[in-house]
C-alpha positions as CSV (number, residue, x, y, z in Angstrom):
1,M,-41.8,-22.9,24.4
2,P,-42.3,-24.6,21.0
3,S,-38.9,-26.4,20.3
4,D,-39.0,-24.5,17.0
5,Q,-38.9,-21.1,18.6
6,R,-36.2,-22.2,21.0
7,L,-34.2,-23.0,18.3
8,A,-34.5,-19.9,16.4
9,S,-33.5,-18.2,19.7
10,A,-31.0,-20.3,21.6
11,P,-29.6,-23.1,19.4
12,T,-27.0,-25.3,20.9
13,I,-24.0,-27.3,19.9
14,R,-26.6,-30.2,19.7
15,D,-28.6,-28.4,17.3
16,I,-25.8,-27.3,15.1
17,A,-24.8,-30.8,15.0
18,A,-28.0,-32.4,14.2
19,R,-28.6,-29.8,11.4
20,A,-24.5,-30.2,9.9
21,E,-24.9,-33.9,10.5
22,V,-21.7,-34.6,12.4
23,S,-21.1,-35.3,15.9
24,V,-21.0,-33.0,19.1
25,G,-17.9,-33.2,19.6
26,T,-16.9,-31.8,15.8
27,V,-18.9,-29.1,16.0
28,S,-16.9,-28.3,19.4
29,R,-13.7,-28.3,17.7
30,A,-15.1,-26.3,14.5
31,L,-16.2,-23.9,16.8
32,K,-12.7,-23.5,19.1
33,G,-10.9,-23.8,15.7
34,Q,-9.2,-26.9,17.1
35,A,-7.1,-30.0,15.5
36,G,-8.5,-33.1,13.8
37,L,-10.8,-32.0,10.9
38,T,-10.5,-31.1,7.3
39,E,-11.2,-27.6,6.4
40,A,-14.4,-28.4,4.4
41,T,-16.1,-30.0,7.5
42,R,-15.1,-27.1,9.6
43,E,-16.5,-24.7,6.9
44,R,-19.6,-26.5,7.0
45,V,-20.3,-26.5,10.8
46,L,-19.2,-22.9,11.0
47,Q,-21.7,-21.9,8.3
48,V,-24.4,-23.7,10.1
49,A,-23.9,-22.3,13.2
50,Q,-23.9,-18.5,11.8
51,A,-27.2,-19.4,9.9
52,M,-28.8,-20.6,12.9
53,G,-27.6,-17.3,15.0
54,Y,-25.3,-19.2,17.3
55,D,-23.6,-17.1,19.4
56,L,-19.9,-18.3,19.3
57,S,-19.0,-16.1,22.3
58,K,-20.1,-18.6,24.5
59,L,-16.8,-20.8,23.7
60,R,-13.2,-19.9,25.0
61,P,-11.8,-22.3,22.5
62,V,-8.7,-23.1,25.1
63,K,-8.7,-22.8,28.6
64,A,-4.9,-22.5,28.7
65,R,-2.3,-22.6,31.4
66,R,0.5,-23.0,29.4
67,I,1.3,-22.6,25.6
68,G,4.2,-24.3,24.1
69,F,5.9,-22.6,20.9
70,L,7.5,-25.4,18.6
71,L,10.2,-24.9,15.8
72,H,11.4,-27.0,13.6
73,E,14.9,-27.5,14.3
74,S,16.0,-26.7,11.0
75,H,15.0,-23.1,11.3
76,S,16.9,-22.8,14.6
77,N,20.4,-21.7,12.8
78,L,21.9,-18.4,13.3
79,A,20.5,-17.4,9.6
80,S,17.1,-18.0,10.3
81,N,16.7,-16.2,13.6
82,P,16.1,-12.9,12.0
83,F,12.6,-13.9,10.9
84,Y,11.4,-16.7,13.7
85,F,13.0,-14.8,16.6
86,P,10.5,-12.1,16.6
87,V,7.9,-14.2,15.4
88,L,8.9,-16.0,18.8
89,H,8.8,-12.9,20.7
90,G,5.5,-12.2,19.7
91,V,4.3,-15.5,20.8
92,E,6.0,-14.7,24.5
93,V,4.2,-11.0,24.5
94,A,0.8,-12.4,23.6
95,C,1.2,-15.4,26.2
96,R,2.0,-12.4,28.7
97,N,-1.1,-10.5,27.8
98,S,-3.2,-13.3,28.2
99,A,-1.5,-14.5,31.4
100,V,-0.5,-17.8,29.8
101,A,2.8,-19.3,30.7
102,F,4.9,-20.1,27.7
103,T,7.8,-22.5,26.4
104,Y,9.6,-22.9,23.7
105,S,11.3,-26.0,22.4
106,Q,12.8,-27.0,19.1
107,V,11.6,-30.5,17.2
108,G,13.0,-32.2,14.9
109,A,12.8,-36.0,13.6
110,P,9.0,-37.7,14.3
111,G,10.3,-39.7,16.9
112,G,9.8,-38.4,20.6
113,V,7.5,-35.7,19.4
114,A,4.5,-36.9,21.6
115,E,6.9,-37.5,24.8
116,L,8.4,-33.9,24.3
117,I,4.9,-32.5,24.2
118,D,4.0,-34.2,27.2
119,L,7.2,-33.1,29.3
120,L,6.3,-29.4,28.4
121,E,2.8,-29.9,29.9
122,V,1.1,-27.5,27.6
123,D,-2.6,-26.9,26.7
124,G,-2.1,-25.6,23.8
125,L,0.9,-25.3,20.7
126,V,2.1,-22.7,18.8
127,C,4.1,-24.4,15.6
128,A,6.0,-22.1,13.4
129,G,7.7,-22.6,10.0
130,Y,7.9,-25.7,7.4
131,W,6.6,-29.0,8.8
132,E,7.4,-32.3,7.0
133,S,4.0,-34.4,7.5
134,G,5.5,-37.1,9.2
135,V,6.4,-34.5,12.0
136,L,3.1,-32.4,11.9
137,A,1.1,-35.7,12.0
138,E,3.1,-36.8,15.5
139,I,2.4,-33.3,16.8
140,V,-1.3,-33.5,15.9
141,R,-1.6,-37.2,17.3
142,A,-0.2,-35.6,20.7
143,G,-4.1,-34.1,21.5
144,K,-3.4,-30.4,21.8
145,P,-4.9,-28.0,20.1
146,V,-2.5,-26.5,17.2
147,V,-2.3,-23.5,15.3
148,L,0.4,-23.6,12.6
149,V,2.2,-20.3,11.9
150,D,3.9,-19.5,8.5
151,H,2.9,-22.7,7.7
152,A,-0.5,-24.6,6.3
153,A,-2.0,-28.1,6.2
154,P,-5.5,-29.5,5.5
155,G,-7.7,-29.1,9.0
156,L,-5.6,-27.1,11.0
157,P,-6.0,-23.5,11.8
158,S,-3.1,-20.8,10.4
159,V,-1.7,-17.6,10.4
160,N,0.3,-16.7,7.4
161,T,2.1,-13.6,5.5
162,D,-0.1,-12.3,2.5
163,N,2.8,-13.8,0.4
164,V,0.8,-13.8,-2.7
165,S,0.4,-10.1,-2.3
166,G,3.5,-9.4,-1.7
167,A,5.5,-11.1,-4.1
168,Y,3.3,-9.7,-6.8
169,Q,3.9,-6.1,-5.5
170,A,7.8,-7.1,-5.7
171,T,7.5,-8.2,-8.7
172,Q,5.5,-5.8,-10.2
173,H,7.7,-3.0,-8.8
174,L,10.5,-4.3,-10.9
175,I,8.6,-4.3,-14.1
176,A,7.5,-0.8,-13.2
177,T,11.0,0.3,-13.0
178,G,11.3,-0.8,-16.5
179,R,13.5,-4.2,-15.9
180,A,13.1,-6.3,-19.1
181,R,14.4,-10.3,-17.3
182,V,12.9,-10.4,-14.0
183,A,14.2,-13.5,-12.3
184,M,13.3,-15.5,-8.8
185,L,15.6,-16.7,-6.1
186,T,13.5,-19.6,-4.5
187,G,13.5,-22.1,-1.6
188,Q,12.3,-25.2,-0.9
189,A,8.9,-26.0,-2.9
190,E,7.6,-28.0,0.1
191,H,7.1,-24.8,2.0
192,H,4.0,-23.1,1.8
193,S,5.2,-19.4,2.3
194,I,7.8,-20.0,-0.7
195,R,5.3,-22.1,-3.0
196,Q,2.7,-18.6,-2.5
197,R,5.7,-16.4,-3.1
198,V,6.4,-18.5,-6.3
199,D,2.8,-17.9,-7.4
200,G,2.9,-14.1,-6.9
201,Y,5.7,-13.5,-8.7
202,R,4.4,-15.6,-11.9
203,Q,0.9,-13.8,-11.5
204,A,2.5,-10.5,-11.6
205,L,4.5,-11.8,-15.0
206,A,1.0,-13.1,-16.3
207,D,-0.2,-9.5,-15.8
208,A,2.3,-7.8,-17.3
209,G,1.9,-9.9,-20.7
210,R,4.8,-11.9,-20.0
211,G,4.5,-15.4,-20.4
212,P,5.8,-18.4,-18.1
213,Q,9.4,-17.5,-17.9
214,D,10.2,-20.7,-15.9
215,E,14.4,-20.6,-16.8
216,L,14.2,-17.8,-15.0
217,I,13.2,-19.4,-11.7
218,V,17.0,-20.5,-9.5
219,R,16.1,-22.6,-6.8
220,R,18.4,-22.5,-3.8
221,L,19.3,-26.4,-3.1
222,V,20.7,-26.0,0.7
223,D,19.0,-24.1,3.2
224,T,22.5,-22.0,4.2
225,E,24.1,-18.8,3.5
226,E,26.3,-20.9,1.4
227,G,23.6,-22.2,-0.4
228,D,22.2,-18.7,-0.9
229,R,25.6,-17.6,-2.3
230,Q,25.9,-20.7,-4.5
231,A,22.0,-19.8,-6.0
232,A,22.9,-16.1,-6.5
233,A,26.0,-17.1,-8.5
234,A,23.9,-19.5,-10.7
235,L,21.4,-16.9,-11.2
236,L,24.0,-14.1,-12.3
237,S,25.6,-16.9,-14.7
238,M,22.9,-16.9,-16.7
239,S,23.2,-15.8,-20.6
240,P,21.3,-13.5,-20.6
241,R,21.8,-12.3,-17.4
242,P,18.9,-11.0,-15.8
243,D,18.3,-7.2,-15.2
244,A,16.6,-7.7,-11.7
245,V,16.0,-10.2,-9.3
246,F,13.1,-10.9,-6.8
247,A,14.6,-13.1,-3.9
248,Y,12.1,-15.2,-1.5
249,N,13.6,-13.6,1.7
250,D,16.1,-11.0,2.6
251,R,19.0,-13.4,3.5
252,A,18.6,-14.5,-0.2
253,A,18.5,-11.1,-1.6
254,L,21.5,-9.8,0.3
255,A,23.6,-12.8,-1.2
256,V,22.5,-11.7,-4.6
257,I,23.9,-8.2,-3.8
258,Q,27.2,-9.7,-2.6
259,E,27.5,-11.7,-5.4
260,C,27.2,-8.7,-7.6
261,A,29.5,-6.5,-5.8
262,Q,32.1,-9.6,-6.4
263,R,31.6,-9.9,-9.9
264,G,31.8,-5.9,-10.5
265,L,27.8,-5.7,-11.0
266,R,26.0,-2.2,-9.8
267,V,22.9,-2.4,-8.0
268,P,20.6,-1.1,-9.2
269,D,22.3,0.2,-12.4
270,D,23.2,-3.2,-13.6
271,V,20.8,-5.7,-11.7
272,A,18.0,-4.2,-9.5
273,V,17.3,-6.7,-6.1
274,V,14.1,-7.2,-3.9
275,G,13.7,-9.5,-0.8
276,F,11.0,-10.5,1.4
277,D,10.5,-10.1,5.0
278,D,12.3,-7.0,6.0
279,I,14.3,-8.0,8.5
280,T,17.1,-5.6,10.4
281,A,19.7,-6.2,8.2
282,A,17.8,-5.1,4.9
283,S,17.9,-1.4,6.1
284,Y,21.5,-1.3,6.7
285,S,22.8,-2.9,3.5
286,Q,24.5,-0.9,0.6
287,P,22.7,-0.1,-1.1
288,G,19.6,-0.6,1.2
289,L,17.3,-3.3,0.1
290,T,14.4,-3.3,-0.9
291,T,11.6,-5.6,0.7
292,V,8.4,-6.8,1.8
293,A,7.6,-5.7,4.9
294,V,6.2,-8.3,7.2
295,D,5.2,-8.0,10.7
296,K,7.0,-10.9,12.2
297,E,5.9,-10.1,16.2
298,G,2.6,-9.9,14.6
299,L,2.3,-13.5,13.3
300,G,3.4,-14.8,16.8
301,R,0.7,-12.7,18.3
302,E,-1.9,-13.8,16.0
303,G,-0.9,-17.0,16.5
304,V,-1.4,-17.0,20.2
305,R,-5.0,-15.1,19.5
306,L,-6.0,-17.7,17.1
307,L,-5.7,-20.5,19.5
308,L,-7.4,-18.3,22.3
309,H,-9.7,-15.9,21.2
310,P,-10.6,-17.1,17.7
311,R,-13.5,-14.6,16.1
312,P,-17.1,-15.9,15.2
313,S,-16.5,-14.6,11.9
314,E,-13.0,-15.9,10.8
315,R,-12.1,-19.1,9.0
316,A,-8.9,-20.3,11.0
317,Q,-7.2,-19.5,8.4
318,V,-5.7,-15.6,9.0
319,V,-3.6,-13.7,6.6
320,V,-1.4,-10.6,7.7
321,P,-1.4,-7.9,5.2
322,V,2.2,-6.9,4.1
323,R,3.5,-3.6,2.3
324,L,6.5,-3.0,0.0
325,V,9.4,-1.0,1.4
326,I,11.0,0.5,-1.4
327,R,14.7,1.2,-0.9
328,G,17.9,1.9,-3.3
329,S,18.5,-1.3,-4.4
330,S,15.5,-1.3,-6.9
331,R,15.6,2.2,-8.4
332,A,14.1,2.5,-11.7
333,A,17.0,1.4,-14.8
334,R,18.5,4.3,-16.6
């Protein structure tokens, strides 16, 4: 059979490597969604493979017997559990359904990360939450396939909430209820999800004909409940005071509601409040908290799926949809 006919009907990894002008190992990592490539290289390989008609179902990305779930120790406090523990549960369920063993560990400073991963004896890693570049570099250098959840980094597959859309919907909702000064309580700028939520907030204001209003953005300085309360107090001390607040997560939004109560402000009559994540406490607050619902267990499940069974058409950057849940904290202004 002529070589060009064979290539058209059944291209190999070597054929793709030659066409894309990369190594066979690079093609293999790109098709498996593994670490160690830039997103541009991964995209080029996938485009070449698709154009050549390569059957991506031939590859099983990770023949795993055990998957490790790594969570940064800064997320392991009780205040963070309403978000990351459901993610952890989603990973556990997905591993069980795939007949893969599962282990969990917290990670902090870069030192000792490689030793910890060796000790866990895992075949792949799902890493959730914000990671400093130094810690993440140590994780990648351990040489295991890695998927990020609620974070993003060049060259690594990731699963994230549709943060921009969620923040846009939340802010747009507050504008639609007649609020004139919509403020945002936000967190650390280094966190991928938080940056995206700020972007969605800004875009909603811009689309409503309201120019940049950076003076209405208050950043929480310390990732604790006390830090949330201090940020809420600073926000409500503005003059003139905002009549609506979009908080980057529900914990911060609940702190705003508590601060309003201490100041004798009525929610939502004086200040409307919207959060993000839809943790359990959101539906039990008084009034109930309007929020952006996130499928937290779904994030975990998708992380495992992307590690074990990436779909041929996806670009190793999975975005999980969100929906706005309207409750009493954002009733229309009178």
